[in-house]
C-alpha positions in Angstrom: 0.0 0.0 0.0 1.3 3.4 -1.0 1.8 6.0 1.7 -0.3 9.2 1.8 2.5 11.5 0.5 3.2 9.2 -2.5 -0.5 9.2 -3.3 -0.6 13.0 -3.0 2.4 13.3 -5.3 0.8 11.0 -7.9 -2.4 13.0 -7.7 -0.5 16.2 -8.2 1.2 14.8 -11.3 -2.2 14.0 -12.8 -3.5 17.5 -11.8 -0.8 19.3 -13.6 -1.6 17.3 -16.7 -5.2 18.4 -16.5 -6.4 14.9 -15.3 -8.6 16.3 -12.6 -10.7 13.2 -11.9 -7.6 11.0 -11.5 -6.1 13.6 -9.2 -9.2 13.8 -7.0 -9.2 10.0 -6.7 -5.6 10.0 -5.6 -6.0 12.9 -3.2 -8.9 11.1 -1.6 -6.9 8.0 -1.3 -4.1 9.9 0.3 -6.5 11.4 2.8 -7.9 7.9 3.6 -4.3 6.9 4.4 -3.7 10.1 6.5 -6.5 12.5 7.0 -4.1 15.0 8.6 -2.0 15.5 5.4 -2.8 19.2 5.0 -1.3 19.6 1.5 -3.7 16.9 0.3 -6.7 18.8 1.6 -5.5 21.9 -0.1 -4.9 20.1 -3.4 -8.3 18.4 -3.1 -10.0 21.7 -2.6 -8.3 23.1 -5.7 -9.1 20.1 -7.8 -12.8 20.0 -6.8 -13.0 23.8 -7.6 -11.6 23.1 -11.0 -14.4 20.6 -11.5 -16.8 23.2 -10.2 -17.8 21.2 -7.2 -17.7 24.3 -5.0 -19.5 22.9 -1.9 -17.1 20.0 -1.7 -14.1 22.3 -2.4 -15.2 24.6 0.5 -15.5 21.6 2.9 -12.0 20.5 2.0 -10.7 24.0 2.5 -12.4 24.2 5.9 -10.8 20.9 6.8 -7.4 22.4 5.8 -8.1 25.3 8.1 -8.8 22.9 11.0 -5.4 21.5 10.5 -3.6 24.7 9.9 -5.6 27.5 11.5 -2.7 30.0 11.5 -1.9 29.7 7.8 -3.1 32.8 6.0 -3.0 31.1 2.6 -5.5 28.5 3.8 -7.9 31.2 4.7 -7.3 33.0 1.4 -8.1 29.8 -0.5 -11.3 29.4 1.5 -12.2 33.1 0.8 -11.6 32.6 -2.9 -13.8 29.5 -3.0 -16.6 31.2 -1.0 -16.5 34.1 -3.3 -16.7 31.8 -6.3 -19.7 30.2 -4.7 -21.5 33.6 -4.3 -21.0 33.6 -0.5 -19.6 37.1 -0.3 -20.0 37.9 3.4 -18.4 34.6 4.3 -15.6 35.2 1.8 -14.9 38.7 3.2 -14.8 37.2 6.7 -12.3 34.6 5.6 -10.2 37.2 3.8 -10.2 39.3 6.9 -8.8 36.4 8.9 -6.1 35.8 6.3 -5.1 39.5 6.5 -4.9 39.4 10.3 -2.8 36.3 10.2 -0.5 37.8 7.5 0.1 40.9 9.6 1.1 38.7 12.5 3.8 36.9 10.5 7.4 38.2 10.6 8.4 40.0 7.4 10.7 38.3 5.0 14.2 39.8 4.9 13.8 41.8 8.1 
């Protein structure tokens, strides 16, 4: 049995070739092997959004935030998905969280 990271990497290889269905299958397999693999949740949310399955993409993005609540990019991804789904107030709230987290991070090169 392949490990979660290998499954994720295989899924990513399919995703970059435009093979979204195959990527989603592999990302889900990776998450069955390790449901704490944050990068796989992020990738799954992007792949589902590409397939216009926004509700499922949003759920995957929310799971990512549960795993990495202090990552501004996770909140930005959620905001983008919510906006795409017409959920503007929720998108603005997620964007606000992302901006607050970004301001807390040390500046690069300082």
